[in-house]
Backbone as CSV, one residue per row, in Angstrom:
resi,resn,N_x,N_y,N_z,CA_x,CA_y,CA_z,C_x,C_y,C_z
1,MET,28.230,44.472,13.849,28.409,45.910,13.937,29.264,46.351,12.757
2,SER,28.818,47.379,12.021,29.602,47.843,10.889,30.579,48.915,11.343
3,ARG,31.708,48.931,10.699,32.695,49.955,11.034,32.676,51.002,9.937
4,MET,33.173,52.181,10.243,33.218,53.242,9.255,34.652,53.399,8.773
5,SER,34.847,53.470,7.479,36.166,53.727,6.939,36.244,55.201,6.579
6,LYS,37.229,55.553,5.817,37.398,56.968,5.502,36.208,57.509,4.715
7,PRO,35.913,58.786,4.897,34.809,59.393,4.139,35.139,59.438,2.647
8,VAL,34.112,59.453,1.824,34.292,59.585,0.382,33.967,61.015,-0.020
9,GLN,34.639,61.491,-1.058,34.522,62.888,-1.474,33.358,63.066,-2.444
10,CYS,32.540,64.090,-2.159,31.353,64.349,-2.976,31.243,65.837,-3.288
11,PHE,30.551,66.137,-4.377,30.300,67.522,-4.775,28.845,67.641,-5.191
12,ALA,28.256,68.795,-4.897,26.884,69.079,-5.323,26.880,70.392,-6.090
13,ASN,25.952,70.499,-7.017,25.846,71.674,-7.865,24.373,71.871,-8.178
14,GLY,23.885,73.091,-8.068,22.487,73.293,-8.414,21.988,74.681,-8.126
15,HIS,20.708,74.808,-8.277,19.995,76.039,-7.933,18.646,75.612,-7.371
16,PRO,17.924,76.530,-6.743,16.675,76.133,-6.082,15.775,75.288,-6.991
17,GLY,15.444,74.082,-6.506,14.554,73.185,-7.231,15.239,72.194,-8.147
18,ASP,16.549,72.329,-8.371,17.237,71.449,-9.319,18.692,71.265,-8.906
19,TRP,18.987,70.145,-8.281,20.332,69.859,-7.785,20.825,68.516,-8.301
20,GLU,22.140,68.384,-8.408,22.762,67.101,-8.698,23.999,66.985,-7.806
21,ALA,24.340,65.762,-7.461,25.515,65.510,-6.636,26.232,64.282,-7.165
22,ILE,27.541,64.258,-6.990,28.354,63.136,-7.451,29.344,62.750,-6.364
23,CYS,29.521,61.467,-6.228,30.569,60.918,-5.373,31.705,60.540,-6.314
24,VAL,32.800,61.295,-6.269,33.894,61.039,-7.207,34.682,59.781,-6.845
25,ASP,34.584,59.338,-5.594,35.312,58.136,-5.191,34.679,56.846,-5.708
26,PHE,33.378,56.866,-6.030,32.716,55.683,-6.584,32.025,55.979,-7.914
27,ASP,32.139,57.201,-8.415,31.511,57.601,-9.675,30.004,57.333,-9.645
28,LEU,29.355,57.811,-8.576,27.901,57.698,-8.418,27.305,59.093,-8.453
29,ALA,26.152,59.249,-9.070,25.509,60.558,-9.151,24.017,60.436,-8.858
30,VAL,23.452,61.515,-8.306,22.018,61.581,-8.007,21.497,62.968,-8.362
31,GLN,20.177,63.069,-8.481,19.513,64.346,-8.723,18.401,64.529,-7.714
32,GLY,18.110,65.782,-7.377,17.023,66.079,-6.449,16.665,67.543,-6.506
33,SER,15.763,67.959,-5.617,15.286,69.337,-5.656,15.951,70.257,-4.640
34,SER,16.803,69.708,-3.752,17.503,70.544,-2.779,18.860,69.927,-2.453
35,PHE,19.725,70.742,-1.871,21.021,70.227,-1.462,20.848,69.101,-0.447
36,GLU,19.969,69.304,0.513,19.745,68.294,1.545,19.258,66.979,0.941
37,GLU,18.388,67.072,-0.071,17.869,65.863,-0.712,18.974,65.103,-1.438
38,VAL,19.804,65.805,-2.241,20.849,65.086,-2.967,21.912,64.552,-2.011
39,GLN,22.146,65.246,-0.914,23.098,64.751,0.073,22.594,63.438,0.678
40,ALA,21.318,63.389,1.041,20.729,62.167,1.602,20.663,61.049,0.560
41,LEU,20.271,61.377,-0.667,20.202,60.372,-1.730,21.574,59.787,-2.029
42,LEU,22.589,60.644,-2.031,23.932,60.159,-2.303,24.437,59.284,-1.158
43,HIS,24.116,59.661,0.057,24.480,58.832,1.211,23.871,57.441,1.061
44,ASP,22.598,57.381,0.715,21.919,56.095,0.516,22.508,55.313,-0.658
45,ALA,22.811,56.008,-1.754,23.378,55.344,-2.933,24.746,54.743,-2.611
46,ILE,25.547,55.466,-1.849,26.870,54.967,-1.476,26.745,53.737,-0.589
47,ALA,25.869,53.814,0.407,25.676,52.668,1.309,25.212,51.440,0.536
48,SER,24.269,51.616,-0.376,23.760,50.513,-1.183,24.848,49.953,-2.106
49,TYR,25.611,50.841,-2.725,26.687,50.429,-3.628,27.733,49.597,-2.894
50,VAL,28.151,50.081,-1.723,29.165,49.368,-0.941,28.631,48.008,-0.495
51,GLN,27.373,47.972,-0.085,26.771,46.702,0.344,26.709,45.712,-0.825
52,CYS,26.252,46.161,-1.976,26.161,45.276,-3.144,27.543,44.843,-3.632
53,ALA,28.502,45.756,-3.625,29.866,45.405,-4.041,30.445,44.355,-3.098
54,GLY,30.174,44.483,-1.809,30.679,43.546,-0.826,30.111,42.146,-0.983
55,ALA,28.968,42.023,-1.641,28.345,40.720,-1.851,28.933,39.988,-3.059
56,GLU,29.752,40.670,-3.828,30.368,40.069,-5.017,31.596,39.243,-4.623
57,ALA,32.117,38.521,-5.588,33.372,37.783,-5.387,34.466,38.781,-5.008
58,PRO,35.436,38.372,-4.205,36.444,39.312,-3.707,37.141,40.148,-4.782
59,GLU,37.510,39.545,-5.905,38.199,40.333,-6.936,37.257,41.341,-7.595
60,THR,35.999,40.984,-7.754,35.016,41.911,-8.314,34.718,43.026,-7.313
61,ALA,34.547,42.665,-6.053,34.293,43.666,-5.011,35.438,44.666,-4.940
62,SER,36.651,44.175,-4.988,37.821,45.055,-4.932,37.826,46.032,-6.109
63,ARG,37.522,45.517,-7.304,37.483,46.379,-8.496,36.386,47.427,-8.373
64,LEU,35.210,47.030,-7.911,34.096,47.973,-7.768,34.386,49.050,-6.720
65,LEU,35.031,48.671,-5.638,35.308,49.629,-4.567,36.490,50.540,-4.883
66,ARG,37.200,50.262,-5.959,38.286,51.147,-6.417,37.848,52.019,-7.596
67,ARG,36.599,51.891,-8.008,36.101,52.652,-9.165,36.070,54.139,-8.813
68,ARG,36.582,54.970,-9.677,36.622,56.415,-9.454,36.043,57.138,-10.660
69,ALA,35.579,58.358,-10.432,35.175,59.208,-11.549,36.429,59.512,-12.368
70,PRO,36.277,59.725,-13.665,37.442,60.063,-14.487,38.165,61.294,-13.919
71,ALA,39.475,61.308,-14.071,40.294,62.389,-13.508,39.846,63.767,-13.984
72,LEU,39.458,63.896,-15.242,39.025,65.206,-15.747,37.718,65.661,-15.101
73,VAL,36.832,64.731,-14.803,35.586,65.067,-14.104,35.918,65.557,-12.700
74,HIS,36.782,64.830,-12.016,37.191,65.205,-10.665,37.848,66.585,-10.672
75,LEU,38.759,66.815,-11.592,39.449,68.100,-11.695,38.461,69.234,-11.970
76,ARG,37.533,69.018,-12.888,36.546,70.051,-13.206,35.700,70.395,-11.987
77,LEU,35.287,69.389,-11.235,34.474,69.626,-10.042,35.260,70.385,-8.966
78,VAL,36.492,69.992,-8.742,37.316,70.669,-7.739,37.561,72.121,-8.139
79,LEU,37.933,72.357,-9.387,38.189,73.727,-9.837,36.924,74.583,-9.800
80,SER,35.801,74.009,-10.195,34.536,74.742,-10.150,34.177,75.113,-8.717
81,TYR,34.339,74.158,-7.802,34.055,74.405,-6.386,34.985,75.490,-5.837
82,LEU,36.283,75.400,-6.121,37.230,76.400,-5.632,36.935,77.774,-6.210
83,PHE,36.660,77.839,-7.509,36.335,79.111,-8.151,35.104,79.731,-7.499
84,HIS,34.077,78.914,-7.292,32.840,79.399,-6.673,33.104,79.882,-5.242
85,THR,33.934,79.147,-4.507,34.234,79.507,-3.122,35.027,80.811,-3.046
86,VAL,35.992,80.977,-3.918,36.848,82.166,-3.882,36.100,83.402,-4.369
87,PHE,35.385,83.294,-5.466,34.770,84.470,-6.069,33.327,84.709,-5.636
88,LYS,32.660,83.714,-5.115,31.296,83.830,-4.582,30.415,84.757,-5.424
89,ARG,30.262,84.370,-6.659,29.421,85.159,-7.561,27.975,85.135,-7.078
90,GLU,27.297,86.230,-7.239,25.888,86.314,-6.853,25.029,85.882,-8.040
91,ASN,24.562,84.644,-8.001,23.630,84.138,-9.006,22.849,82.994,-8.396
92,ASP,22.083,82.311,-9.198,21.222,81.246,-8.693,21.901,79.886,-8.598
93,THR,23.168,79.777,-8.970,23.840,78.480,-8.948,24.713,78.367,-7.708
94,TYR,24.594,77.231,-7.036,25.364,76.988,-5.825,26.183,75.726,-5.997
95,ARG,27.322,75.688,-5.320,28.179,74.510,-5.349,28.603,74.189,-3.930
96,ALA,28.760,72.902,-3.645,29.210,72.487,-2.330,30.064,71.249,-2.474
97,GLY,31.058,71.168,-1.641,31.861,69.964,-1.519,31.609,69.388,-0.136
98,PHE,31.485,68.073,-0.034,31.210,67.475,1.262,31.688,66.032,1.267
99,ASP,31.890,65.514,2.451,32.278,64.116,2.608,31.075,63.326,3.119
100,VAL,31.006,62.079,2.710,29.973,61.166,3.184,30.682,59.984,3.827
101,PRO,30.303,59.607,5.055,30.925,58.430,5.651,30.613,57.190,4.827
102,CYS,31.622,56.391,4.591,31.468,55.185,3.802,31.437,53.977,4.711
103,PRO,30.365,53.189,4.674,30.324,52.005,5.517,31.455,51.048,5.149
104,GLY,32.108,50.523,6.155,33.264,49.653,5.903,32.898,48.207,5.885
């Protein structure tokens, strides 16, 4: 039985037909045509990444599971998400922040 650890932080950005999402806790990114698609793809990518990292030698697994997006990327995503949330500009670009459960 697998246990769930803390959720990992993710952000999505896009407009109808063209979306991208990134998991800043593992520096993984995906592309798709809808928010729901990139959310599902990122969930699958995270699960696969954690499973593959866990199959490595302990020191390699530890290093892989501590990999993060660069601080400036994380900061840009957070500020963009907050700006979009506060000002809610009317245009075709949407942003979302969400957590994905990380298999433990």
